[in-house]
C-alpha positions, 0 to 999 in steps of 0.5 A: 783401431789404434794399434797401440790400444786395441781397446780405444775405437776411433770417430770412424769406428763408433760411426760404423757401430751406430751405422750397423744398429738397426734401432733409431741412434743419434746424437746431439749438443747439450743445445739439442743441435743434431751432430749424428744420426744412424741410417735408421733416422734417415729411413724413418724421417726420409731426410738426408743424412747431411739435411739432418745434421745441425738441425734443433732434434726438437723440429725434426722428430716434434715439428715444435720450435722449443723442445716439448715437456716430455723430451728425455733430450731435456732431462739427460742435459741438465744431469748425469743418469739417462732419461727415458720416455716413449715420444711421438714423432710426428714427422712420421706418425710414430712413437718412440722409446727413447732413452737419452744418455749424457756423455760427461766431459772430465769436468763432469759437464755434459758434452752430449747426448746420445739418444736411443730408440725403438719404434714402438708403433705396432706394438702400441696398435697390437696392445690397443687392439688387444685391450679393445678386444678385451673390453668388447669381450669383457661386455660381451661376458657380463651381457651373457651373465646378465641374461642368465640372471634374469632368466633364472629370475624369472624361473623363480619367480614362476616357482614362488607364484606356483607355492602361492597356489600350493596349498599341500605343506610338504609341496610348498617346501618343495617348490621353496627348496627349489627356488632357493637354490635357483636363487642361489644360482641367480646371485652368482650370475648377478655377482659376475655381472657387477663384479669388476672381474667377469671371470671370477667370483669373490665367495665371502661377499658371495656368502655374506649375500646368500646368508643375509637371503636365506635367514629371510627365507627360512630363519623362524627363531632367534638365530645368531650366524656369524661368518669369518673370511681367513685370512683374505678374498677367495676368487673362483671361477664361473665353473667352479662358483656355481656347483659350489653356491649350490653346496653352500645354499643347500647347507646353510639352508638345512642350517636355518630350518634344523640347527637351532637348538631346543632351547630357541638359541640358534647359532651358525658359524661360517669359516671361509678359509684361503691359507691354503693356497689353490684351496678352497675351504668353507667349516659351516656349524650349528648347534642345533640336533644334528643329523638324525641316527637313522640318516647315515651322511656317507649314504642317507638317499636324501635329495640334500645329502646327494646334492652335496655329495655329488657337487663336491666329489663328481663336480668339484672334485673334493673332500667332503666331510660331515661331523655331528657332534652338539650340532652339525658341522659341515667340511668342504675342501677342493682345489681352485682351478684357475 
């Protein structure tokens, strides 16, 4: 420090500062000649400081005869702003996140370049291991969903074969209903397996697939089915997707079986609303005769109503509303768990 200006640092002063820094610090001329290196550079290269001074930085660090394309020094030497890049250090088999900052003279020409670098070799190794682990777990999870889907499809096929040998209409209907529920769960695992995210499912896409399947099973006349997703994708985790799939399957099955007006012009409207953050909200409405007056939606003991109530209120911890007005309207809302 000078006595005249305590804020001015001489060369010995800034050298002591740079020598005390644990990260890589070195200074080069615009032509890449090393003019200063701190002890961290000496430790990384294993070369004494006096042997490094005067050498070209690309020769020392990259083992090349010319500056490589990724060298940040090239950009800093021809500009006025710092240039950052991750570079490999061939000599020590390390990776550095380097920032090269030009030092401008009074004529705004580059007089020297200060390079600072942080060793990111270990960080990159850990990140690579984590990526590999995540990829492995993702593959295992996808395989699990694939096996579950195959097992459910086997059960579904067995029920179908049993139904073909059953001549009692009531028993056949029960088997068909059970098969539809199992297939609805199988479709969840199939979508998890084929989707990009093995831990969540796009419920809009699922509803389209489910509706298409159930129409083939139950639709006996001209029924118009309209699906609207507002305003965008809705994703559920596996823990919520399966019970939600059973709820949707039961509601849509009933709508397709019973939700046609006496005139034959059946209409089913499905609204999946994601406008409220972290809330799943679906409304399914038909123009059929509605639930008979002898059945109370809140206390009715039919298997379908009990299944929907238990799944929505107990498993999904949600809210269920069933309205009978010019048809049946079922409103399901619950909080989405990430």
